[in-house]
C-alpha positions in Angstrom: 0.0 0.0 0.0 2.9 2.4 0.7 3.8 2.1 -3.0 0.6 3.9 -3.8 1.7 6.9 -1.7 5.1 7.0 -3.5 3.5 6.6 -6.9 1.1 9.5 -6.0 4.0 11.9 -5.5 5.9 10.5 -8.5 2.8 11.1 -10.7 2.5 14.7 -9.5 6.2 15.4 -10.4 5.7 13.7 -13.8 2.6 15.8 -14.5 4.4 19.0 -13.6 7.2 18.2 -16.1 4.7 17.2 -18.7 3.0 20.6 -18.5 6.3 22.3 -19.1 6.8 20.4 -22.4 4.2 22.6 -24.2 1.2 21.6 -26.3 1.2 18.0 -27.6 0.7 16.7 -31.1 0.1 13.4 -32.8 3.2 11.7 -34.3 1.3 11.2 -37.6 0.2 14.8 -37.7 1.1 16.9 -40.7 0.8 20.5 -41.6 -2.1 19.8 -44.0 -4.1 17.7 -41.6 -6.2 20.6 -40.4 -7.0 21.5 -44.1 -8.2 18.0 -44.9 -10.2 17.5 -41.8 -13.5 18.8 -43.3 -13.2 16.6 -46.4 -12.2 13.5 -44.4 -15.4 13.8 -42.3 -17.5 13.2 -45.4 -15.6 10.0 -46.1 -16.2 8.5 -42.6 -17.9 5.2 -42.8 -20.2 3.7 -40.3 -18.2 1.7 -37.8 -19.5 -1.9 -37.8 -19.2 -3.5 -34.4 -17.9 -7.0 -34.4 -20.1 -7.8 -31.4 -19.6 -8.0 -27.7 -16.5 -9.6 -26.2 -16.9 -12.6 -24.0 -16.6 -10.5 -20.9 -19.2 -8.0 -22.1 -21.6 -10.8 -22.9 -21.3 -12.2 -19.4 -21.8 -8.7 -17.9 -24.8 -8.1 -20.1 -26.4 -11.4 -19.3 -25.9 -10.9 -15.6 -27.5 -7.4 -15.8 -30.4 -8.8 -17.7 -30.8 -11.6 -15.1 -30.9 -9.0 -12.2 -33.4 -6.9 -14.0 -35.6 -9.9 -14.7 -35.7 -10.9 -11.1 -36.9 -7.4 -10.1 -39.8 -7.4 -12.5 -43.3 -8.0 -11.2 -44.2 -9.0 -14.7 -42.3 -12.1 -15.7 -43.0 -11.5 -19.3 -41.2 -8.2 -19.4 -38.3 -8.4 -21.9 -35.3 -6.1 -21.7 -34.2 -6.8 -25.3 -33.7 -3.9 -27.6 -36.8 -4.7 -29.5 -38.9 -4.8 -26.4 -37.5 -1.5 -25.1 -38.2 0.1 -28.5 -41.7 -1.2 -28.5 -42.3 0.1 -25.0 -41.0 3.5 -26.0 -43.1 3.6 -29.1 -46.2 2.7 -27.1 -45.5 5.5 -24.6 -45.0 8.1 -27.3 -48.2 7.0 -29.1 -50.2 7.1 -25.8 -48.9 10.6 -25.0 -49.8 11.8 -28.5 -53.3 10.2 -28.3 -53.8 11.9 -25.0 -53.8 15.2 -26.7 -57.0 14.4 -28.5 -58.7 11.8 -26.3 -59.4 11.3 -22.6 -56.2 9.2 -22.1 -54.2 10.9 -19.4 -50.9 12.3 -20.6 -47.5 11.6 -19.0 -47.6 14.9 -17.1 -51.0 14.0 -15.7 -50.0 10.6 -14.8 -47.0 12.1 -13.0 -49.3 14.2 -10.9 -51.3 11.2 -9.8 -48.1 9.2 -9.1 -46.7 12.0 -7.0 -49.6 11.6 -4.6 -48.7 8.1 -3.8 -44.9 8.2 -3.5 -42.4 10.0 -1.3 -40.6 13.0 -2.7 -37.2 11.3 -2.6 -38.4 8.7 -5.1 -39.0 11.5 -7.5 -35.4 12.6 -7.6 -33.7 12.6 -10.9 -30.7 11.0 -9.2 -30.3 9.4 -5.8 -27.3 11.5 -5.0 -23.8 12.6 -6.1 -21.2 9.8 -6.2 -17.4 9.7 -6.6 -14.5 7.4 -7.4 -11.0 7.4 -5.9 -8.7 5.2 -8.0 -5.7 5.7 -5.6 -7.6 3.7 -2.9 -10.2 1.4 -4.5 -12.8 1.1 -7.3 -15.7 1.8 -5.0 -18.3 4.4 -5.9 -19.5 6.3 -2.8 -20.8 9.7 -1.7 -18.2 12.3 -0.8 -18.8 12.0 3.0 -18.1 8.3 2.9 -15.0 8.8 0.8 -13.6 11.3 3.4 -13.8 8.6 6.1 -12.3 6.0 3.8 -9.4 8.3 2.7 -8.6 9.1 6.4 -8.6 5.4 7.3 -6.5 4.6 4.3 -3.9 7.2 5.1 -3.5 6.3 8.7 -3.0 2.7 7.7 0.0 3.8 5.7 1.8 5.7 8.5 3.8 2.7 9.7 5.4 2.1 6.3 5.7 5.7 4.9 5.2 8.2 7.7 6.6 11.3 6.2 4.9 11.4 2.8 1.6 10.0 4.3 1.6 12.8 6.9 1.8 15.4 4.1 -1.3 13.9 2.5 -3.1 13.7 5.9 -2.5 17.5 6.3 -3.9 18.2 2.8 -6.7 15.7 2.8 -8.1 15.5 6.3 -8.5 19.2 7.1 -11.0 21.7 5.7 -9.7 25.3 6.1 -7.4 26.0 3.2 -5.9 29.1 4.8 -5.0 27.3 8.0 -3.5 24.4 6.1 -1.3 26.7 4.1 -0.2 28.5 7.3 0.6 25.2 8.9 2.6 24.0 5.9 4.7 27.2 5.9 5.4 27.0 9.6 6.4 23.3 9.3 8.7 24.1 6.4 10.3 26.9 8.4 11.0 24.5 11.3 12.7 22.0 9.0 14.6 24.7 6.9 16.1 26.1 10.0 17.5 22.7 11.0 18.9 22.2 7.4 20.4 25.7 7.2 21.7 25.9 10.8 22.4 22.2 11.8 24.5 23.2 14.8 22.1 25.8 16.3 20.5 24.2 19.4 17.6 26.7 19.5 16.3 25.4 16.1 16.1 21.8 17.4 13.4 22.5 20.0 9.8 23.6 19.6 8.0 24.7 22.8 4.5 23.3 22.4 3.0 26.2 24.4 4.4 28.6 21.9 1.6 30.7 20.3 2.7 30.1 16.7 2.8 26.3 17.3 -0.4 26.1 19.3 -2.3 28.3 16.8 -0.9 27.2 13.4 0.5 23.7 13.8 -1.1 21.7 16.6 -4.8 22.0 15.5 -4.0 20.7 12.0 -4.5 17.0 11.7 -1.3 15.2 10.5 1.1 17.9 11.6 2.3 16.0 14.7 2.9 12.9 12.5 5.0 15.0 10.1 7.2 16.3 12.9 7.7 12.8 14.3 8.6 11.6 10.8 11.1 14.5 10.7 12.9 13.2 13.8 11.2 15.2 16.6 10.2 13.6 19.9 8.0 15.0 22.6 9.8 15.6 25.9 9.3 17.5 29.1 12.1 20.0 29.7 12.6 23.0 32.0 11.9 26.4 30.2 14.1 29.5 30.8 12.1 30.2 34.0 12.9 26.7 35.3 9.3 25.5 34.9 8.8 22.1 33.2 7.1 22.3 29.8 6.4 20.0 26.9 8.8 20.4 24.0 9.3 18.7 20.6 13.0 18.0 20.4 14.8 17.0 17.2 17.1 14.0 17.4 19.3 13.5 14.4 19.6 9.8 15.0 15.9 9.5 14.1 16.5 10.4 10.5 18.8 9.0 7.9 20.5 12.4 7.4 19.9 16.1 7.7 19.5 16.3 4.0 16.5 13.9 4.1 14.6 16.8 5.7 14.8 18.5 2.3 12.7 15.7 0.8 10.1 16.3 3.4 10.1 20.0 2.8 9.6 19.4 -0.9 6.8 16.9 -0.2 5.1 19.4 2.1 5.1 22.2 -0.5 4.0 20.0 -3.5 1.5 17.7 -1.8 -2.2 18.1 -2.8 -5.4 16.7 -1.4 -6.3 13.2 -2.7 -8.8 14.1 -5.4 -12.1 12.4 -6.0 -13.4 11.8 -9.5 -17.1 12.5 -10.1 -19.0 9.4 -11.1 -21.4 10.0 -14.0 -24.1 7.8 -12.3 -25.1 6.7 -15.8 -28.8 6.0 -16.2 -30.9 5.0 -19.2 -34.5 6.2 -19.1 -37.7 5.6 -21.0 -39.7 8.7 -21.8 -42.2 8.2 -19.0 -39.4 7.7 -16.5 -37.7 10.9 -17.5 -41.0 12.8 -17.1 -41.5 11.4 -13.6 -38.0 12.3 -12.3 -37.3 16.1 -12.2 -36.3 17.1 -8.6 -32.7 17.3 -7.5 -31.4 15.9 -4.2 -29.9 18.2 -1.6 -26.3 17.1 -2.5 -26.6 19.0 -5.8 -26.9 22.4 -4.1 -24.0 24.6 -3.0 -26.2 26.0 -0.1 -28.2 24.2 2.6 -31.9 24.0 2.4 -32.3 26.6 5.1 -30.0 29.0 3.2 -31.9 28.4 0.0 -35.2 29.2 1.6 -33.8 32.4 3.2 -32.3 33.6 -0.1 -35.5 32.9 -1.9 -37.4 34.9 0.7 -35.0 37.8 0.3 -35.3 37.8 -3.4 -39.1 37.7 -3.3 -39.1 40.7 -0.9 -36.7 42.6 -3.2 -38.9 42.0 -6.2 -42.0 43.2 -4.4 -40.2 46.4 -3.3 -38.8 47.1 -6.7 -41.2 47.6 -9.7 -38.6 49.1 -12.0 -37.9 47.6 -15.5 -35.0 45.2 -15.6 -32.3 45.4 -18.3 -30.9 42.3 -20.1 -27.7 42.6 -18.1 -29.6 42.6 -14.8 -31.5 39.5 -15.9 -28.4 37.7 -16.9 -26.7 38.6 -13.6 -29.6 37.1 -11.7 -29.6 34.0 -13.9 -25.9 33.4 -13.2 -26.5 34.0 -9.5 -29.3 31.4 -9.5 -27.1 28.8 -11.3 -24.3 29.3 -8.8 -26.5 27.8 -6.1 -25.7 24.4 -7.6 -22.6 22.4 -7.5 -23.7 19.7 -9.9 -26.1 19.3 -12.9 -28.1 16.6 -14.5 -27.6 16.3 -18.2 -30.0 14.1 -20.3 -29.5 13.3 -23.9 -32.6 12.4 -25.8 -32.1 10.2 -28.9 -34.5 10.0 -31.8 -35.8 6.6 -30.6 -37.1 8.3 -27.4 -34.5 6.8 -25.0 -32.7 9.2 -22.7 -29.1 8.9 -21.5 -28.4 10.6 -18.2 -25.2 11.7 -16.4 -24.1 13.8 -13.5 -21.6 16.7 -14.1 -20.0 19.4 -12.1 -21.3 22.8 -13.1 -17.7 23.9 -13.8 -17.0 21.0 -16.2 -16.8 21.8 -19.8 -18.9 20.8 -22.8 -16.2 18.5 -24.1 -16.8 16.3 -21.0 -20.5 15.9 -22.1 -19.4 15.2 -25.6 -17.0 12.5 -24.5 -19.6 11.0 -22.2 -22.1 10.6 -25.1 -19.3 9.3 -27.5 -18.3 6.6 -25.0 -21.8 5.2 -24.9 -22.7 5.3 -28.6 -23.0 2.1 -30.6 -21.4 3.9 -33.6 -18.6 5.4 -31.5 -16.1 7.7 -33.2 -18.6 9.4 -35.5 -19.4 13.1 -35.3 -22.7 14.2 -33.8 -24.5 17.4 -32.7 -26.3 18.1 -29.4 -29.1 20.7 -29.5 -30.2 22.7 -26.5 -33.9 23.3 -25.7 -33.5 26.8 -27.1 -32.3 25.4 -30.5 -28.7 26.2 -30.1 -26.4 23.6 -31.7 -23.5 22.7 -29.4 -20.4 22.4 -31.6 -17.3 20.8 -30.1 -14.9 23.2 -31.8 -16.7 26.3 -30.6 -18.3 25.2 -27.3 -15.8 22.6 -26.1 -14.1 24.8 -23.5 -17.3 26.5 -22.2 -18.5 25.4 -18.8 -22.0 24.2 -18.1 -22.8 27.5 -16.4 -21.5 29.4 -19.5 -23.8 27.3 -21.7 -26.8 27.8 -19.3 -27.1 24.0 -18.8 -27.5 24.2 -15.0 -29.2 22.7 -13.0 -30.8 20.2 -15.4 -31.1 20.1 -19.2 -32.3 17.8 -21.9 -30.1 17.9 -25.0 -31.3 16.4 -28.3 -29.0 14.1 -30.2 -28.5 14.3 -34.0 -25.8 12.8 -36.3 -23.5 15.3 -38.0 -24.6 16.0 -41.6 -21.3 14.6 -42.8 -22.3 11.1 -41.7 -26.1 11.3 -41.5 -26.6 9.7 -44.9 -24.3 6.8 -44.2 -26.0 6.2 -40.9 -29.5 6.2 -42.5 -28.3 3.6 -45.0 -26.9 1.3 -42.3 -29.0 -1.7 -41.1 -28.4 -0.5 -37.5 -29.6 3.0 -38.2 -32.1 2.9 -35.3 -29.5 1.7 -32.8 -27.9 4.5 -30.8 -26.5 3.2 -27.5 -24.3 0.1 -27.0 -26.1 -3.1 -25.9 -24.3 -3.2 -22.6 -25.7 0.4 -21.9 -29.2 -0.4 -23.1 -29.5 -3.2 -20.5 -29.2 -0.5 -17.8 -32.7 0.8 -18.7 -34.6 1.2 -15.4 -37.6 -0.8 -14.5 -41.0 0.8 -15.1 
């Protein structure tokens, strides 16, 4: 396990060097590649999948078996044909409801809401994360905080110094206090390295205000000092009164120069990062209509703070009857969106199926594009996503814009369409009505 800690720091150093190398390019890239990109798009052929691998087939069959056990109706079939038939039936019923007395999806939603709890109506059960450094588990942030802390303390025996640096960064919340602690610790160690014969730099009085305010309250700081060769001892102070000191013992470290490694680790260490899990879901039209609310974990504010802010806004609007400019409206819109930390993005395909993922509001559009591309049956082909307002999201133009910039917060349904350069080839393909991979389609939720 200690190797993971060492690899973590090695990767950080490698990433820093890689960034200094400048922008990358493909080895096969030529000066005319950009000029021929448009013409090459038109020659793109539909990628014919050779079928599922043995592992994918086993996973798909297992998923189908689990879904089958949960169905109250034993005749329910999760095959692509059955799913398409179900979607077609729902769309026809919704259309017929406009002219007849058949209740529409929105009306059925109202009736369902009376019988179920609000949490069941959430678009997602929560926000989940991954942490490859530790395990492949997918958990809420609070659970990961506990797991990260447990994991780091388990590594102290084998790699105390580097692990203590990560504890300082990952197990404390106040960034300003963490930075102040790191600077103070570095100063302690730098004094020993610079003045190895000075006795005053080898002792730290624990009642000292700087130590008690900046260092001691930060979790992991004592572990770092122990790793640096300090030991707690009771010694008389200048007034002759016994006090607790941290005393540096050179025999506890391999060499004075080894403290330089700890100083470097202290200054370069970063918190162990969590990766946002997309919480991929595949929905039928009726399921998408029934799930619109967001759980509390999507908000940047607590429920009490949200209610208070909404009340203040209502009072302000009632007091002010003046006309609002476009700039004022946009400012309020951005302020509203910044209440959220995460957003639900749904992609509606022409067959009625919806693909859903969870994104940070500060992620960029190219993350959404990649998410869709990874789940397509015909992967690698260009496509376009349209916003509800009709704006076409183009990777070259919108790729670096955040979800807030594109007004996709807190929840948006984007419409999928093939790029015109490949649309004709797709329509001539025998699999023209297939959009998502089979192993993704089996994730369709039960009705």
